[in-house]
N, C-alpha and C positions, 0 to 999 in steps of 0.2 A: 729785273731789267739788266743788271750787270751780267747775269748768267747767259742771257740771250745774246748780248753784245759780244761776249767772249766766244760763244759758239760761232757767230758770224765772222769774227776775226780769225778764228782757226780755219774756217772754210776759205777765206780769202788768202790766208797764208799758204794753205795746201795747194791751191790752184796757181798761185804765183810761183811757188817753188817748182811745180810741174812745168810751168811755162819756161822758166829758166833752164830746165833740163830737157827741153825739146817737145813739150806737150804730149808725151807718150800716153799718159793716162787719159787726157782730154781727147786725143785722137781715137783711142780705143773705145772710149765712152760714146763718142759721136757715131762711130761705126756700128756699135751694138744698137744704139737708138735708131739709126737709119734702117738697118736690116729688120729690126723688130716692127717697123711700121710699113713693111712691104709684104705683099702677098707671097706666101712660101712657094707657090707654084710659078711665080714670075721668072722671066729670063734673067732679071737682075740678080736675084738670090741664087739661082742655079749657077750662073756664070761666076758669081763671086766665090761660091764654095769650090767650084771646079778649079779656079785660078789658085786659090789658097791651098787646095789639096795637091795640085801638081807641083807647086813650090816645095811643099812639105815632103813629097815623095822623092823629088830630086835631092833634097838635102839629106833625107834619111838614108837613101841608097848610096850617096857619096861619102857619108861621114860616120856610119855605124856598121859594125861587123854583122849584126843580125840581119839588117835589111839589104846589105850589099848584093846578095844573090838575086834580089828582085829589081835590079836596075832595068829600067825600061818597061816595067810592069804597070798595070792599071790597078785600081783599088780592088776589084773583084779577084785579082790574083794573089792578094796578100792573105796570110793566115790570120785567124783569130788568136789573140794572145790574152793571157790573164796574169794575175799576181804571181801564181806559182811559177809559170814559165819565166817571167821577168826576174823573179828572185833567184832562179837557178842560172840565169844568163845575164845578170845585171850589167856587167862590163860591156857585153856585146850590144846592149841597147843604148849605151852612152855615146853621144856625138863626140868625135875626136877633136873638134875645133874649140871645145870649151874646157877651161880649167875647173875641175870639180870643186875646188876650194872657193870659187866665185859663184857657185850655184846655190839655189835655195832648196833645202831638203824638206819635203812635205811627208810627215809621218802619219800613218793611219793603220788601224787594225782591221778596217773594212767590215762589211756586213757578214763576212764569212769567217771571222776570227783568224785571218792570216795577216800578221804584221807585215807592213810594206812601206818602203821609203821610195818616193818618187822625186826626181830632181828636176827643177825648173830653171830656165835661164831668166835673167832679170826682166827682159821685155815680156816674157810670158807672165811673170808675176804681176807686172803692171797691168796687163790685160785682165787678170783676175781681180785686181783692185778696181778696175773700171766696171767689171761685172757686178761687184758688190755694191758699188755706188749706184749704178743704174737700177738694179733690181730692188735695192733697199729704198730708193726714192718712191717706189710704188707703195711702200708702207710708211710714207711720211717722213723718211729720213733725208737729210742733206748733209754734205760734208761739213764737219765741224760740230754737228749736233751730237748729243750723247747717245752712245750705243751700249745697251745692256746685254751682256752675254750670260745666260744661265748655263753654267758648265760644271762638269765634274773636274775640279782642279787638282793637279798634282804639282810637285815641285818643278817639273819640267814645263808645265803650261801656265804657271802663275806669272804675273807681271808685277813690278813694283808699283806702289801708289803714285810715284812721280811719273812713271811710264804711262800708267792709266790716265793720269791728269793731262799729260801732253796730248795723248791721242783721244781724249774725252771718251774713254771706254770705262765701263763698270763691269768687272768680272765678279760674278756672284756664284759662290760654290753651292752646288745642288747635290753633293755626294750623299748627304743624309736627308731623307724626305719624310721624317715623322712630323707630327703636327707642330711641335715647338720650333723645329728648324724651318718649316714652311712659313710660319708667322714671321720668323726672322728674315727670311728671303723677301717676303712681301714688304716688310719694313725697309729693307735696303732698296727695293725697287722704288718705293715712294720717295725716299731721300734722294736717289740718283736722278729721278725724272722731273725734278722741280722746274726745269726749263724745257721739258719735252724730250722724250726718249723713244727709241725703237727697241723692242726686245727680240733677241735671236735665241731660240731655245730648241731643244730636242722635243719631238712629238711625245715621247714617253714622259718627259717632265711635265708637259702640258696636260697629259692624262692624269697625272698625280694631282696637279692643281685643280683640275675639274672635279675630281673626287673630293678634294678638300672643300671646295666651294659648295658642293652638294650637301656635305655634312654640316658645314659651319657658316655658310653664307659668305658674302663678299666684303664684309666690313673692314677686314684687315688690309684691304687695298688702300684705304684711306684716300689721300688726295693725289694719288699717282696720276701723272700726266703722260700717258702712253699714246703715241701717234699711230702705231701699228706694231703687229707681231708677226714674225716670220718663223715658221717651224721648219726644221730640217732633219735629215738623217733617217727618218722613219716615216711610216704612213701616218698622216694626220686624219683621224676619223671625224665625221661630220658633227657628232654630238660634242666632241671635245672642242672643235673649232667654234661651235655655237656658244658653248659655255664660256670659253675664254674671251671671245669677242664681246659678249654681253658683260662679263665681269669688268673688263678694262675699257669698255666703251670705245672700241676701235676695230678695224678690220684685221682679220688673221689670215695670213697667206701660208701656203705650203711650197717649199723650195726643194727641187731635186738637185743635189750637189754632192761632190765628194772632195776629199783633200787632194787627190792626185790630179784631178782635172780642174774643177772650179764649179761655177754655176751652170748647170746644163739646161735647166728650165725652172719656171715658177708658174704656179697657177694664178688665175685672175678672177674672172666671174664664175667659172665652172670649177667646182671643188676637185682638186687632184687631177686636173687636166693641165699638165705642165707645158706651157708654151715654150718651145725650144729656143735656146740661144744659138741661132743659126749663124751668127757672125763668127763664132769661135769653135763650134763643134758640128761634126757631121754624125748623125745618129742612124744606125741600122738596127733592125730587129731580126734575130736569128732563131731558128728552131732550137728547141731545148736540148736535143740530143745529137744534133749534127750542125756543121758549120755552113748552113745554107739559109738564105733569107726566107722569112715566112711569107705567106700570102697576105694581102692587104687585110688589116683588121685582126689578124691572128696574133695571139699572145706568144711571146718568146723572149729570148735573152736580149738585154739592152747592150748594144755594142757601140762604143764611142771612138771616133777619130778626132783627136785633139789637134786642131789645125795650126796651133801656134807654140806648142812645146817643142822647141828645137834642141834642147839639151838632152832630153830623153824622149824621142818621138814615140808616141803611142798611137799606132795605126791599127784600127779594128780591135780595140781593147774591150774585153768582156768585163763589165762592171760588177757582175754577180747579182744584178737585179733583173726582174722580169716585168714586161709590160707590152703594150702595143702602141702603134702610132695612129693618129686620127687627125682630122682637120676640124678646127673650131672657128666660129665667127668671132673676130676680134676687131672692134671698131670699123666694121664694114668690109674687112678683108679676111681671107682664109689663112689661118696660121697652123702650121704643123705642131702637134702636141703629143706628148706621151700620156696615155690613159691606161686604165686597168692595171695600175701599178701594183705589182705583187712583191715589192721590195722589202725593206727592212722594218720588221716589227719585232721588238725585243721584249722578252719577259722581264718583269720587275722581280727583284730578289731582295732578301732581308738579311741583316746581320743576326748573330745568334741571340740577340736580345729582342728581336722582333721589330727593329727599326728599319724602315724602308730605305733601300739604297738605289742610287742611280746605276743602271747597268754600265753606263759609260765610265764610271770611276774604275770599274774592273778592267775594261779594255785599255783605258789610258795607262794603267799601271803596267800592263804588259809591254808598253813601248820601251821600257827599260831593258828588255831582254831581246835584242835583235836576232839572237840565235834561235828563237822560237819561230818555227815556220807556221804553225797553226795552234790554236788553243780552243778549248770549250770549257766553260764554267757551268757546273750543274749544282743547283741546290737540291739535295735529296730530302732533307727534313729541316726542322727549324734550326738545327745546329750542325748538320752534316753536309759537307760539300765535296764534290769530286771535280778535280781539275785535270782534264785530258790535254796532254801536251805532245805535239809532234815536233821533235827536235833531236839533236845528237845528245845522248845521255851524258857525255863528258862535258858538254858545253852548258847544260842547264844548271844554274846556281840555285839549287833546291832550297837551301837554308835561307838565302836572301829573299827568294820568292815567297816562302812561307811566312817570313817575318812581315812582309808587306801585307799578306792576306790576313794574318792574325790582327794586325793593327786596324785593318778595314772591317773584319768580320767579328772581332772580339776574341779575347783570350780563351774562351770556352769553346770556340769553334773546333770541330773535328774535320780536319782537312786531309783529303787523300789525293796525292798526285799520281797520275797514271801516264806513263810514257807510251805513246801509241805510234803506229806507222802512218795512220791516216785518221782524220776526223770524219765520221759517217755523214753522208748527205741526206737531205730530205727528199721526198718524192719529186719536188720541184727542181732538184739539182743544186739547191743552195744548202749551205751549212749554217746552222744556228749556233751562235757562239755563246749565248747566255740562255740557260734553261732553268725554269723553276718546276720541279716535279712534285712539290708539296701537295698540290691540288689534283694530282692524278695526271 
């Protein structure tokens, strides 16, 4: 009873503080909800996006060096950009009306193994907060309730117990995924969810839990009180979704999001048909090998225009993922969605003692080396690993990187670092940054 009352009090305090500060999160939340309940083909949605896009273009061409040559242009005249281009011209993408010290830096290694830092202005960050609230409510969450993050934690991503208590978050480390650690994770979930919790996890982590439940049953879940589960970062397969939903007795959703933008879409009644967040993003699909739009229903590169990041405008940003757009029936209206998602599916790898590791603990540790442009982690055998790095040889701190990898993989690991000019791409045009070659 006390726990539920405290959750409610946290929620009231959050919205009260937002009200005092001008209702930025509430207004953004209301707009997302409004647009989400309007037919995607309606004039209201089209005009809303056009107005937001026009304001963004004027701002970007007036205040950034990169977009200045496109003053007076329309969207179709803008080039497609990606992480590599932005990393090479970062200063040119920054709006000159913001002090960089007052911006929020969002770090990601991305699905291509390219470390990347994107900067957001405070109003943009509040819109992302509103996205998280709105889309998490579909999984039984409300502001103030406990949110469980199953994450590969590093020193950079950890939060103090006090910080977690204030925000009512539970950060559970999933770096090591052997049976003993999985049972510990399930015990932590049970303890954290006494008043009801939502779980946010990588799809690859849910794959591992599915395999564990198949071998050992669901008894270790205990009295866990989970209202909903949201998978992110990779493709969530139907058998995993069904297993996890059954084990925790709740609905499991798949979310399409990234660190540099926010929540682009989330599925609902149709698995992996991501209903688009049309309030905050304009989505285009481009051909895989040329910067031209695909025909209706054709699979191609997912290109995003973030309508509200004014600090570092991202117009026609290639996410590195592939898919197509379609229309699905949602509560009696037609909503635009991304389907045939061919994005981020990551191999599971092991330390040299055979313990399963989350691939995300690997990518998270590369955040400490901003000089690395791209990387690829390859497990060759049970104890042999190749790390391909694209960076300036003089800048790579090889000994420091090896120490981190030995701590992660075990002292008996044989680690080979290769400095390369480029990481090879797959036939899809994507780069796979974690590879397990042990099984051929």
